[in-house]
N, C-alpha and C positions, 0 to 999 in steps of 0.2 A: 512367776507363779506357775504351779502345776494345776492343770485343768483337765479333769477327766472328760469334760464335754467338748473339748477342742479336738477336732479330727487331725489337726496338723500342728506344727511348731511355728511360732511367730516371733518376730523381733520388731521393735518400733522403728519406724523410718527416721525419726528424730535422733535416736541413738546412733544409727548408722551415719547420719550426716555429721553429728557433733564429734564422733570419734574416728571419722575417716574410714569406716568399714566399707570395703568394696562391695558394691551391689551388682548382681548379674541380671540382665534383663530377661524376663521370661518370654518364651516363644509365643504363648497365648495368654494374655491377661484374663483374669477371671474374678468373679465376685466371691464374697464370703457371705454365707447365708446363716441366719440365726435358726434356733430350734423351731420357730413358727414358720419358717420358709421365707421370711423377708430378708432382703439384702442388708448386710451390716454396714455401719459407717466406717468400719475398719478397712474396707476394700475400696476399689478393686486391688487385687494383688498383681503388680506389674514387674516385681523384681524378687530375687531370692539371694541369700548370701550364706557363706560358710564362716563361722566365727568360733574361736576357742572359748570355752565356757568352763569355769571352775565352780564346783559346788563342794565347799569344804575341801577335802583331799581328792575329790573326784574331778578328773580333768578329761575333756573330750573336745572334738572338733564337730560342732553341731551345724546342721543344715536347717535354716529357718526361712520362712516366707516373710517378706518385708510388708508390713501393714501399718495402718495408722492406729496404733494402740493408744487409747486416751488415758488409761489409768495404770498401765503396766509397761515395763520395758521389754520383757520377754515372757511369753506364754509357752510352756511345755505341755503338749497335748499327748494324744494316744500314740502318735508316731514315736515320740521319745520314750514313752512308757513301755511300749512293746519292744523297743530296741535294747533298753537297759534293764527292764524288768526288776525295778527295785522293790523292796519291802517297805510299805508306808504305814506307820502307826499314826493315824489321824488324831488320836487323843493326845499323845505326847508330842505331836508335830515333829516326828522323827522319821528320817529316810535312811534305810540301810541298803547299800549297794553290794548285794551278795550274789549277784548272778555271775555265771562263769565268765561272761564277757567283761564285766566290770573288774572282777578280781584279777583278771589276766592283763587287761589293757588300760583301764581307766584310773585305777586307784594308785595314790602315792603312799598313803598310810592307812589311817582308820577308815573303815567302810561306812561309818555312821556320820550323818549330817543332821543338824537341828535347824528348824525354821527360825528365821530372824523376824522380830516384830516389824510391822510395816513402817512405823515412824522411824525406827532405827535404820531400816534399809534405805529409806529416802535420804536420811542424813548422810549415810555412808556414800550414797550415790552422788550427792552434791559435793562432798569432799573430794571424791575421785574426779568429778567433772571439772572442778576449778583448781585442783592441786597444781597443775602445770602453770597456770596463770599466777597463782600466789607465789610459787617458787621463783618465777621470773621477776616479779615486781615487788616482792617483799610482803610482809604481813599487812593486813588491812587495819587501818586505824579504828579506834573505838567509835568515832563519829561517822564512819562510812568508808567507802572505797577511796583510794588515793587518786590523784589526778592522772597517774600513769596506768591505772588499772584498765585493761583492755577487755575485761569480761562483760558480757551482756547477761544480766540476771533477770530471770522471769519468776514471778510469784503468782501462784494460783489464788485468787480471791474466793473461788468456789471449787468444791471437789469435782464438779461437773465440767469445769473449764478445760480447754485443750491448750497445751503449750504450742506456740508457733513453730511450724516446721517448713523446711525447704522441700520443694517438689523434686529437685535434683541436687546433686552435690555442688554444682556450679551456678545454681540459681541465685539471682541477685537479692531476692526478698524471701522472707518467711511468711507463710500463709497465716492469716488470722481467722479464727473460727467464732461463729455466733454462739453466745451462751444461751439464747432462747429464741423462739420464733418471733418474727416481726414482719409486718406488712409494710411495703414501700409503695405509696400511691403513685399512679401515673402522673408524670410531670411534677412530682413532688420529691420529698426526701424523708428519711427516717434515721434516727440514731440507734445503732445496733451495738450492744455491749459484747465484750469478749470474755469477761470474768477473770482477766489477768492484769497484773501491773508489771512494768518493765523498768529496770534500772540500766540506763545507758552509760557508756564511758564518757569521760570528759572530752570536750571538743568534738562531740558527735550529736546527731539528732536522728530521730526516726521519721522517715517520710512514708506516710500511709498512702499507698498507690492502689489504683483499681486493678482487678484481675482481668486479663485480656479476654478470657472466655465470657465473663459476665458483661464486659463492655461490648463485645461483638454480638453476642446472642440476645442480650436483654437491655442493652444501652444503660447499664448501671455504672456510674462513675463514683468517685469519692470527693468530698469537700472537706475543708479544714484539716489538711493532712500533715500537720507538723506536731511531732511528739518530742518535747524538750527533755534534755537529759536529767533535769532536776524534778521532773514530774513523777509522782509516785502513786497516782490514782489509777482507776480502772481505764484501760485503753478502750476507747469507744470509736466507732467508725460512723461517719456521716455518709450514708449511702444516698446518692442522688439518682432518681429514676428519670431519664430523659425520654423514655419510651411512652407509647400511648396506652400501654396495658399495665395494671398493677403487678407487683412482683412479691411473692411470698418467700421470705427467708426462713428456713427451718433450723432448728437447733442443731449445731454441729456443722452447718454449712460453711464452706470457705467463702468469706465475704470480701476480703481485701488482702493486701500484703504490706508488710513493714520492711523498709529498706534502710539500713543503717548507713548514714553518710557523714563524712567528716566536715567540720565547719571551722571558720576562723573566729575565735572568741575575743579578738583584740578590742579594746575599748575605742569608742568613737572620739575624735579630737575636734573640737570646735575651732575654726580659723576664720579670719576676716577676708581672705582672698584665696582663690584656687588657682592652680597653674593653668596657663593658656594651652589650649589644644587647637588643632586645625578645624575641628567641628564647632567648637565654641558652644553657643547656646542654641544651636539649631535643634528643634524639638521634633514633634511628631511628623513623620513622613520625610524627615531630613536624610534618612539613610538611603533613600532613593535618588539623592542628589549626588552628582559626581564630585569627587574630592576637589577638583580644580575650581568648583563654583564657590567654595568657601573662601572669601577674601575679607579679612578683618576690616570693619568699618565701611564696607561697600556693599551695595545691593548685589545679590547673586546675578551674574550675567548668563543668559542662555548659551549653552555650548552645543555644537553640532554633535549629534549622536549617530554612530554607525551600528546598525543592528546586526546581530549574528546571523549567519546563513550556513546551513549544514552543507556538507560535501555533496549529499544526494540532491538537495534543492539547487545547489550551484550547477551541478551537472545537468539537471533538467532545464535550467534557465538558458544555458548556452547551446544545448543540443536540441534541435528541432528536426524531427524526422531523421533522415540519413545525412543531413548537412550539418557540419560543425561551424559554429560562428565564433565571434569574439565579443567580449563585453566592453562597453564604453560607458563611462560614468560622467555625471555632471552635477553641479550643485544647483538645486532649485528650491527656493523658499527655505534656505538653511537646512536642507536635507540632501543626502546623497542618493541619486537615482541611477539605477543601472539600466542599460538598454542592450539587447542582443542584436548584433549586426552580422549579416552574412559576409563571409570573408571576401568573396569575389566582388560584392557590392561595395564594400569598404575600400578595396584596392582600386576599384574604378573611380570612386569619388576622390580618393587621394591623388590618383594620377591626373585627373582632370584639373584639380586645384593647382597641382605643380606645373601644369602645361598651359594654364590660361594666359599667362603673360609671355610666353615663349614663342618666337617666330618659327613657323613650321619648317623654314629653310634650314634652321639650326639642327633639326632632327633628321633631315634627309640628305644623303650624300650629294656632293656637288655635281656628279655626272648625271643626276636625275633632275636637276633644277629646271632644265628646258621643258621637261614634262609638266612641271608645276605650272608653267605659263599656260600650257594647253588646258589644264584642268581649271585654272582660274578664268580663262576666256569662256569655256563651256559653262561654268557656273554662272557667270554674268549674263550669258545669253539666255539661259533658262530663267533667270530672275526677271529680265526684261519681258520675256514672253509671258510669264505669269502675270506681271503688272498690266500688260496690254489686255490680256484676257479678262481680267477683273474689271477693267473700265469699260 
């Protein structure tokens, strides 16, 4: 669309995402303002892009700001008009590219281009969008898409609806937009319409998930988030408000995201017996039980558990002050207990245990045995002296 009221040229973010058009992040994101000075729902502008554009025989590499255009794919404003300076006949809906720039660089043949009716333009755009899919999977049957069709089809049920778009090229989900304003009560929920219907490929479903910004800032979550591939009605979002304050959803707000996921559509088979597993019929809380406790036909026996200890905690456990100790363990009440022992103390205890039953003469050289007799006599004398003093 050519818009004399637009100060710049814009391209829809969805178009860039769907066709893999590279977007360049802007240094300073900025809002888009309407004629009355209010911010537009098209903004903010965070990226720009350079994209080749053909208008009849007129070809150029255009620079556009990436925005959330709800009803158009490209808007050419005063920037484009001043650069190419075409002659526009509004009555005949005819554009003539007769400027020196266009006749020198842009034109391939005739300088005249005619406007295409909006409905025809939309049809041509849909054909372009899905031509690669149809070429790959073959023509669609009269009854609908084939099982191998990988296209995700979106139909507006209202002219004011917005097609789901990705925030970035690698985002998992497409943002869903509210078709009208809705109040979500505190600790309650509300159903918010989107004004669109989605046709999903075979063996997929759409998971309606909350937006992280709404969840963090306003505690808004989503309920009933399964969109079946054979559903053709309006996509509606059940917004659950877990906060203490009511929340107002405005028309055009991003309310959730739909994530397309693959599923297994095989039929269920009824059997009379299932194969045995180590877990068996252990139910709630059984995943906290060690694997060795599941014994078929027997009651689970308690097993000794060894808790994890970090390297830092382990170091603090055996290091006390400037003295390094050793760890000793023992089993107490079916638990492993650790005890820190000073090295010198432990060695003394071990040495005493080893020497309790050993004759002292075995540890003293023979040439000093006569001195042991002297020590023993003196020890006995001191003992008798102590006994007499006490009586």
